[in-house]
C-alpha positions as CSV (number, residue, x, y, z in Angstrom):
1,M,-2.9,-10.5,-15.2
2,L,-3.1,-7.3,-13.1
3,H,-4.3,-9.3,-10.1
4,R,-1.2,-11.6,-10.4
5,I,1.1,-8.5,-10.6
6,V,-0.5,-7.0,-7.5
7,R,0.0,-10.3,-5.6
8,V,3.7,-10.4,-6.6
9,Y,4.1,-6.7,-5.8
10,A,2.6,-7.3,-2.3
11,T,5.0,-10.1,-1.7
12,I,8.1,-8.3,-2.9
13,G,6.9,-5.0,-1.3
14,I,7.6,-6.5,2.2
15,V,11.3,-5.9,1.5
16,V,10.8,-2.1,1.2
17,P,9.8,-1.3,4.8
18,M,12.5,-3.7,6.1
19,L,15.2,-1.8,4.1
20,G,13.7,1.5,5.2
21,V,13.9,0.5,8.9
22,A,17.4,-0.8,8.5
23,T,18.4,2.5,6.8
24,A,16.8,4.6,9.5
25,V,18.6,2.6,12.2
26,N,21.9,3.1,10.3
27,L,21.3,6.9,10.1
28,G,20.1,7.1,13.7
29,V,16.8,8.6,12.8
30,L,14.4,5.7,13.7
31,G,12.8,7.8,16.5
32,D,12.1,10.8,14.3
33,L,8.5,11.7,13.8
34,W,8.7,11.6,10.0
35,I,10.1,8.1,10.1
36,L,7.5,6.8,12.6
37,T,4.7,8.4,10.5
38,S,6.1,6.8,7.3
39,I,6.2,3.4,9.0
40,A,2.6,3.8,10.3
41,L,1.4,4.8,6.9
42,T,3.2,1.9,5.2
43,V,1.6,-0.5,7.6
44,V,-1.9,1.0,6.9
45,A,-1.2,0.7,3.1
46,A,-0.1,-2.9,3.5
47,V,-3.3,-3.7,5.4
48,I,-5.4,-2.0,2.8
49,L,-3.6,-3.9,0.0
50,T,-3.8,-7.3,1.6
51,A,-7.2,-7.0,3.3
52,V,-9.1,-5.0,0.8
53,V,-7.5,-4.6,-2.6
54,I,-6.4,-8.2,-3.3
55,P,-9.7,-9.8,-2.1
56,A,-11.8,-7.2,-4.0
57,Q,-9.8,-8.0,-7.1
58,R,-10.5,-11.7,-6.6
59,L,-14.2,-11.1,-6.1
60,T,-14.5,-8.7,-9.0
61,M,-12.8,-11.2,-11.3
62,A,-15.2,-13.9,-10.2
63,A,-18.2,-11.6,-10.8
64,I,-17.0,-10.7,-14.2
65,D,-16.2,-14.3,-15.2
66,G,-19.7,-15.3,-14.2
67,T,-18.8,-17.4,-11.2
68,G,-19.9,-14.5,-9.0
69,T,-23.3,-13.1,-8.4
70,G,-23.7,-10.8,-11.4
71,V,-23.1,-7.5,-13.1
72,D,-24.4,-5.3,-10.2
73,V,-22.1,-6.9,-7.8
74,A,-19.2,-6.4,-10.2
75,T,-20.0,-2.7,-10.5
76,R,-20.1,-2.3,-6.8
77,L,-16.9,-4.2,-6.3
78,T,-15.2,-2.2,-9.0
79,R,-16.2,1.0,-7.3
80,R,-14.9,-0.3,-3.9
81,L,-11.7,-1.5,-5.6
82,G,-11.2,1.9,-7.2
83,T,-11.7,3.7,-3.9
84,S,-9.4,1.4,-1.9
85,T,-6.7,1.4,-4.6
86,G,-6.9,5.2,-4.6
87,I,-6.5,5.4,-0.8
88,F,-3.6,2.9,-1.0
89,N,-1.8,5.0,-3.7
90,L,-2.4,8.2,-1.7
91,L,-0.8,6.7,1.3
92,W,2.3,5.8,-0.7
93,V,2.5,9.3,-2.2
94,V,2.5,10.7,1.4
95,V,5.2,8.2,2.4
96,V,7.3,9.2,-0.6
97,V,7.0,12.9,0.1
98,L,8.0,12.3,3.7
99,M,11.0,10.3,2.5
100,I,12.1,13.0,0.1
101,F,11.6,16.1,2.3
102,R,12.3,14.5,5.7
103,P,10.6,17.2,7.8
104,G,12.6,17.9,11.0
105,S,15.5,15.8,10.0
106,T,18.9,16.9,11.3
107,T,21.0,14.3,9.5
108,G,22.0,16.6,6.7
109,V,21.8,13.6,4.3
């Protein structure tokens, strides 16, 4: 169930950066460092989600269901999944902080 939720989240999550870029263009801050940093971190988070987290979830489920190669593999995959998910979440926290505090912003918004 969680794997299905993450896949849907990844698909819907594509809208967030597009809305962010549109808002930045509208406010005239697209060239600001905090926006560019946020965009870069969002891209890195998306790559981690699609290239590491979702495949690791799929492999972990297969190992737990018995279609994979065993419990040792499931344990290693679970650790890898926890690490990559933690990095993904940390990247999003940094992006949210940048969006709230907007260091160097002169828009007054």
